[in-house]
C-alpha positions as CSV (number, residue, x, y, z in Angstrom):
1,M,-39.3,-59.4,63.2
2,P,-42.7,-59.3,64.4
3,T,-44.2,-57.2,67.5
4,S,-44.5,-60.6,69.6
5,M,-43.3,-63.9,68.6
6,L,-46.5,-65.3,70.6
7,D,-49.5,-64.5,68.6
8,S,-50.8,-68.1,69.7
9,P,-49.8,-71.1,71.4
10,S,-49.9,-73.2,68.3
11,E,-47.1,-70.3,66.6
12,I,-44.4,-70.8,69.1
13,S,-41.1,-71.7,67.9
14,Y,-39.0,-73.2,70.3
15,T,-35.2,-73.5,70.3
16,P,-33.6,-77.2,70.5
17,P,-32.6,-78.5,73.9
18,V,-29.4,-76.8,74.2
19,S,-27.9,-76.0,77.6
20,L,-27.9,-72.5,77.9
21,F,-24.6,-72.6,80.3
22,Q,-22.9,-75.6,78.6
23,A,-20.1,-73.0,77.8
24,L,-19.0,-72.3,81.8
25,P,-16.4,-74.3,82.4
26,D,-16.9,-74.5,86.1
27,E,-20.0,-75.1,88.4
28,P,-20.8,-72.5,90.8
29,S,-20.4,-73.1,94.2
30,H,-24.1,-72.5,95.5
31,P,-26.5,-75.4,95.0
32,S,-29.4,-73.0,94.3
33,A,-27.3,-71.6,91.2
34,T,-26.3,-75.1,90.5
35,S,-29.9,-76.0,90.5
36,A,-31.2,-72.9,88.7
37,R,-28.5,-73.9,85.4
38,E,-29.4,-77.5,85.4
39,A,-32.9,-76.3,85.0
40,W,-32.5,-75.5,81.5
41,K,-30.5,-78.4,80.3
42,G,-32.4,-80.5,78.2
43,K,-35.4,-78.2,78.5
44,R,-37.4,-76.5,75.4
45,S,-38.2,-73.4,75.8
46,P,-39.6,-70.6,72.9
47,K,-37.3,-69.2,70.2
48,P,-35.3,-66.5,71.9
49,F,-34.7,-63.1,69.7
50,A,-30.9,-63.0,70.5
51,Q,-28.3,-65.0,72.7
52,E,-24.9,-65.5,73.8
53,N,-23.9,-68.9,74.9
54,D,-19.8,-67.2,75.7
55,S,-18.6,-68.7,78.6
56,D,-18.2,-65.0,79.8
57,Q,-20.9,-63.7,78.2
58,L,-24.2,-66.0,79.1
59,W,-27.9,-64.0,78.4
60,R,-30.8,-65.1,76.2
61,L,-33.4,-62.4,75.1
62,Y,-37.1,-63.1,74.3
63,Q,-39.1,-61.1,72.3
64,G,-43.4,-61.4,73.4
65,D,-45.8,-60.5,76.3
66,N,-44.0,-61.9,79.7
67,R,-47.4,-63.0,80.8
68,E,-47.5,-65.8,77.7
69,V,-43.4,-65.9,78.1
70,L,-42.5,-66.7,81.5
71,P,-45.0,-70.0,81.7
72,R,-43.2,-71.1,78.8
73,L,-39.4,-71.0,80.1
74,P,-38.6,-73.9,82.5
75,E,-39.6,-73.9,85.9
76,A,-37.3,-73.3,88.5
77,S,-34.9,-71.4,86.3
78,V,-34.0,-68.1,87.8
79,N,-32.7,-67.3,91.4
80,C,-33.2,-63.6,91.2
81,V,-35.2,-60.9,89.5
82,V,-34.4,-57.4,89.1
83,T,-37.3,-55.2,86.9
84,S,-38.6,-51.8,86.5
85,P,-41.8,-52.1,84.8
86,P,-43.4,-49.2,82.8
87,Y,-45.0,-46.8,85.4
88,Y,-48.8,-45.8,85.1
89,W,-49.3,-43.6,82.4
90,Q,-46.4,-41.9,82.6
91,R,-44.7,-42.7,79.1
92,D,-46.1,-44.4,75.6
93,Y,-43.4,-46.4,74.1
94,G,-45.6,-47.5,71.1
95,V,-46.6,-51.2,71.0
96,D,-49.6,-52.7,71.7
97,G,-50.3,-54.6,74.6
98,Q,-48.0,-52.2,76.8
99,F,-48.4,-52.0,80.6
100,G,-48.8,-48.3,82.1
101,M,-51.4,-47.6,80.0
102,E,-54.3,-49.2,81.3
103,P,-57.6,-47.5,81.6
104,D,-58.0,-47.8,85.4
105,I,-55.7,-48.6,88.4
106,D,-57.0,-52.2,89.0
107,G,-56.0,-52.5,85.6
108,F,-52.3,-52.1,85.6
109,V,-51.9,-53.5,89.5
110,N,-53.5,-56.8,87.9
111,N,-51.6,-57.1,84.7
112,L,-48.4,-57.1,87.4
113,R,-49.9,-59.3,89.2
114,K,-50.5,-61.8,86.2
115,T,-46.6,-61.2,85.4
116,F,-45.8,-62.2,89.1
117,E,-47.8,-65.3,88.7
118,G,-45.0,-66.4,86.0
119,L,-42.5,-65.5,88.0
120,K,-43.8,-67.9,90.6
121,H,-43.4,-70.7,87.9
122,V,-39.5,-69.7,86.9
123,L,-38.2,-68.8,90.4
124,T,-36.3,-71.0,92.4
125,P,-37.7,-72.1,95.8
126,D,-34.9,-69.4,97.5
127,G,-35.2,-66.6,94.8
128,V,-35.9,-63.0,95.3
129,V,-37.3,-60.3,93.2
130,F,-36.5,-56.6,93.1
131,L,-39.2,-54.6,92.0
132,N,-38.8,-50.7,91.5
133,L,-41.7,-48.4,91.0
134,G,-42.8,-45.2,90.6
135,D,-45.6,-43.4,91.9
136,T,-48.1,-40.8,89.2
137,Y,-50.4,-38.0,90.5
138,Y,-54.1,-37.7,89.7
139,S,-54.2,-34.6,88.0
140,A,-58.1,-35.0,86.6
141,K,-57.3,-31.7,84.5
142,G,-59.7,-33.3,81.9
143,R,-58.0,-32.3,78.7
144,P,-55.2,-34.1,76.7
145,H,-51.6,-34.0,78.4
146,G,-49.9,-33.6,74.7
147,H,-46.9,-32.4,75.8
148,D,-44.4,-33.0,78.3
149,A,-41.1,-30.6,78.6
150,K,-39.5,-33.3,80.6
151,H,-39.2,-35.7,77.7
152,R,-40.5,-36.1,73.9
153,S,-41.1,-40.1,74.9
154,R,-44.1,-38.6,77.4
155,R,-45.8,-37.2,74.7
156,L,-49.2,-39.4,75.2
157,P,-52.3,-39.8,72.7
158,G,-55.4,-38.4,74.0
159,L,-56.4,-38.2,77.3
160,R,-54.3,-40.0,80.1
161,A,-56.5,-41.9,82.5
162,V,-54.8,-39.3,85.4
163,D,-55.9,-36.5,83.4
164,G,-59.8,-37.4,82.9
165,P,-62.6,-37.5,85.6
166,G,-64.0,-41.0,87.2
167,L,-60.3,-42.5,88.7
168,G,-62.1,-42.4,92.0
169,L,-59.8,-40.0,93.3
170,P,-59.4,-36.5,94.8
171,R,-57.7,-34.1,92.7
172,K,-54.1,-33.5,92.8
173,S,-54.0,-37.0,94.6
174,L,-50.6,-39.2,94.9
175,I,-52.1,-42.7,93.4
176,G,-49.7,-44.8,95.7
177,I,-49.3,-47.1,93.3
178,P,-46.3,-48.7,94.5
179,W,-48.0,-49.8,97.6
180,R,-51.2,-50.7,95.5
181,V,-49.0,-53.5,93.7
182,A,-47.0,-54.5,96.8
183,L,-50.3,-55.4,99.0
184,A,-52.3,-57.1,96.2
185,L,-49.1,-59.0,95.3
186,Q,-49.2,-59.9,99.2
187,E,-52.6,-61.1,98.7
188,D,-51.3,-63.0,96.3
189,G,-48.6,-65.0,99.0
190,W,-45.7,-63.3,98.6
191,T,-43.3,-62.0,101.1
192,L,-43.1,-58.6,101.4
193,R,-39.2,-58.4,103.0
194,S,-38.0,-54.8,102.7
195,D,-39.3,-51.4,101.2
196,I,-35.7,-50.1,100.0
197,I,-35.8,-46.5,99.4
198,W,-33.5,-45.4,96.1
199,V,-33.4,-41.6,96.6
200,R,-31.9,-39.8,93.5
201,N,-30.6,-36.3,94.9
202,S,-30.1,-35.3,91.2
203,A,-33.6,-35.9,89.8
204,I,-35.5,-34.1,87.3
205,P,-36.8,-31.1,89.0
206,E,-40.5,-30.7,88.8
207,P,-41.0,-26.9,88.0
208,T,-45.0,-27.1,88.1
209,A,-45.0,-28.8,91.4
210,K,-45.9,-25.2,93.5
211,D,-47.8,-26.5,95.9
212,R,-45.8,-30.2,97.0
213,P,-42.3,-31.2,97.4
214,W,-40.4,-33.0,94.5
215,R,-40.4,-36.4,93.9
216,K,-36.5,-37.3,95.2
217,Y,-36.8,-41.2,95.6
218,E,-38.3,-44.3,94.2
219,H,-39.4,-48.0,95.9
220,I,-37.5,-51.1,95.6
221,F,-39.6,-53.5,96.7
222,L,-37.9,-57.2,97.8
223,F,-40.2,-60.1,98.0
224,S,-39.7,-63.6,98.3
225,Q,-41.7,-66.9,98.3
226,G,-41.3,-67.6,101.7
227,P,-39.4,-67.1,104.9
228,R,-36.2,-68.5,103.6
229,Y,-34.6,-67.3,100.6
230,F,-30.8,-66.4,99.1
231,F,-29.6,-63.2,100.7
232,D,-26.0,-61.7,100.8
233,R,-26.1,-58.5,103.3
234,D,-22.5,-57.4,102.3
235,A,-23.6,-56.4,98.9
236,L,-25.6,-53.6,101.3
237,E,-22.3,-51.9,101.6
238,G,-23.9,-50.2,104.9
239,E,-26.8,-48.5,102.8
240,E,-29.4,-50.6,104.5
241,D,-33.0,-49.9,102.9
242,V,-32.0,-46.3,101.9
243,W,-30.0,-46.7,98.6
244,F,-28.5,-43.0,97.5
245,I,-27.6,-43.8,93.8
246,E,-27.2,-41.2,91.1
247,P,-29.2,-42.2,87.4
248,E,-26.9,-42.4,84.7
249,R,-26.3,-39.9,82.2
250,N,-24.9,-42.4,79.8
251,S,-26.6,-45.7,79.7
252,V,-26.8,-48.4,77.6
253,A,-30.3,-47.7,76.9
254,R,-29.8,-43.9,76.3
255,G,-31.6,-42.8,72.6
256,T,-34.0,-45.8,72.7
257,H,-35.4,-46.3,76.4
258,Y,-36.0,-43.3,78.5
259,A,-36.6,-44.9,82.0
260,P,-33.5,-46.8,82.7
261,F,-32.3,-47.4,86.1
262,P,-28.3,-47.4,86.8
263,R,-26.0,-49.9,86.8
264,E,-25.1,-49.3,90.0
265,L,-28.3,-49.9,91.4
266,V,-28.6,-53.7,89.4
267,R,-25.2,-54.4,90.7
268,R,-26.3,-54.2,94.2
269,C,-29.4,-55.9,93.7
270,V,-27.8,-59.3,92.0
271,A,-24.9,-58.7,94.4
272,A,-27.5,-59.3,97.7
273,G,-30.0,-61.4,95.6
274,C,-28.2,-63.7,93.3
275,P,-25.7,-66.4,94.0
276,E,-22.3,-66.6,92.2
277,G,-22.8,-68.8,88.9
278,G,-26.9,-68.0,89.1
279,V,-29.1,-66.8,86.8
280,V,-30.8,-63.0,86.6
281,L,-34.5,-62.5,85.2
282,D,-35.3,-59.4,83.6
283,P,-39.3,-59.4,82.5
284,F,-39.4,-56.0,81.3
285,V,-36.0,-55.6,79.8
286,G,-36.8,-52.1,78.5
287,G,-33.1,-50.8,77.8
288,G,-31.7,-53.7,79.1
289,T,-29.4,-52.6,82.1
290,T,-30.1,-55.9,84.0
291,M,-29.0,-57.7,80.9
292,S,-25.8,-56.3,80.4
293,V,-25.0,-56.0,84.5
294,A,-25.6,-59.7,84.9
295,P,-23.1,-61.4,82.7
296,E,-20.2,-59.3,83.9
297,M,-21.0,-60.0,87.4
298,G,-20.6,-63.6,86.5
299,R,-24.6,-64.2,86.0
300,A,-26.2,-65.4,83.4
301,A,-29.0,-63.2,82.0
302,I,-32.6,-63.8,81.0
303,G,-34.8,-61.1,79.6
304,I,-38.0,-60.3,78.4
305,E,-39.3,-57.9,76.2
306,L,-42.1,-56.4,74.2
307,N,-41.2,-53.9,72.0
308,G,-39.2,-55.5,69.0
309,E,-36.9,-52.0,68.8
310,F,-35.9,-52.3,72.2
311,C,-35.3,-55.8,71.6
312,S,-32.9,-55.1,68.3
313,H,-31.6,-52.3,70.0
314,I,-30.1,-54.2,73.1
315,S,-29.3,-57.2,71.0
316,R,-26.7,-55.0,69.0
317,T,-25.4,-53.7,72.1
318,L,-24.7,-56.9,74.0
319,V,-24.0,-58.9,70.9
320,R,-20.0,-59.2,70.6
321,P,-18.3,-58.0,67.1
């Protein structure tokens, strides 16, 4: 399987116009879920890496750069996006074109802005996006990072952008990546409705951080395209904008992807932001948590992933014997 199925527009392979939802026996009660499903009927889309059309396991996985795949998916075909892009210079996933290894901060922010341009195309008018982002420190140590005792996947070639000079910040600064992205997306017309704080009390310690508090939380930004959108407050379970959800040690992604978010986090986002019977998208599938959880909750799942090894792992995990 090639690294990307979208080497050029002329090489795109399309699926026949068969509905992703043809096997569902009943129509969803929410009109937005119905319209999202209808958007897939009879429409051509890029050929998926893998898919499942059983009535209780509806999902489709595409391999490629989401900035290229998203514009080729049916318009207004997704109710809710739940995603966590690679963090800035935290891990090397070993594939050309990956996010998170841009030479400067603006490059990372602008790449995510391009992804969100594609999300505007696929989201229903009342659709929402849950964006999980972590931050990064600017060390400016001036030498290759080389080895990180936390995890072997953080071994990065050469000098990281956050280790070398010229990033434009004082040394040892917290870069503020999540808010740089959020503010840029506001400039692009997105409505930032909430900054949800995800608290992880059992987060991995940072023994080298002697002169600051260890990081115990991450941001989950809730975006909409306008003032009216689908949201189910009952799904918050009384925690409002501070969620205490612990990382999972036995995720479906363990052994392949080293930064999966927990299933409970995805469940809460899907329950709050996607009507029953609707469609959930993750444009940075990674280990496949979103694609695993959404069908279990009666939603269809669409995923996009650049890394072919991850696609193979996800499809093996999701495809029934």
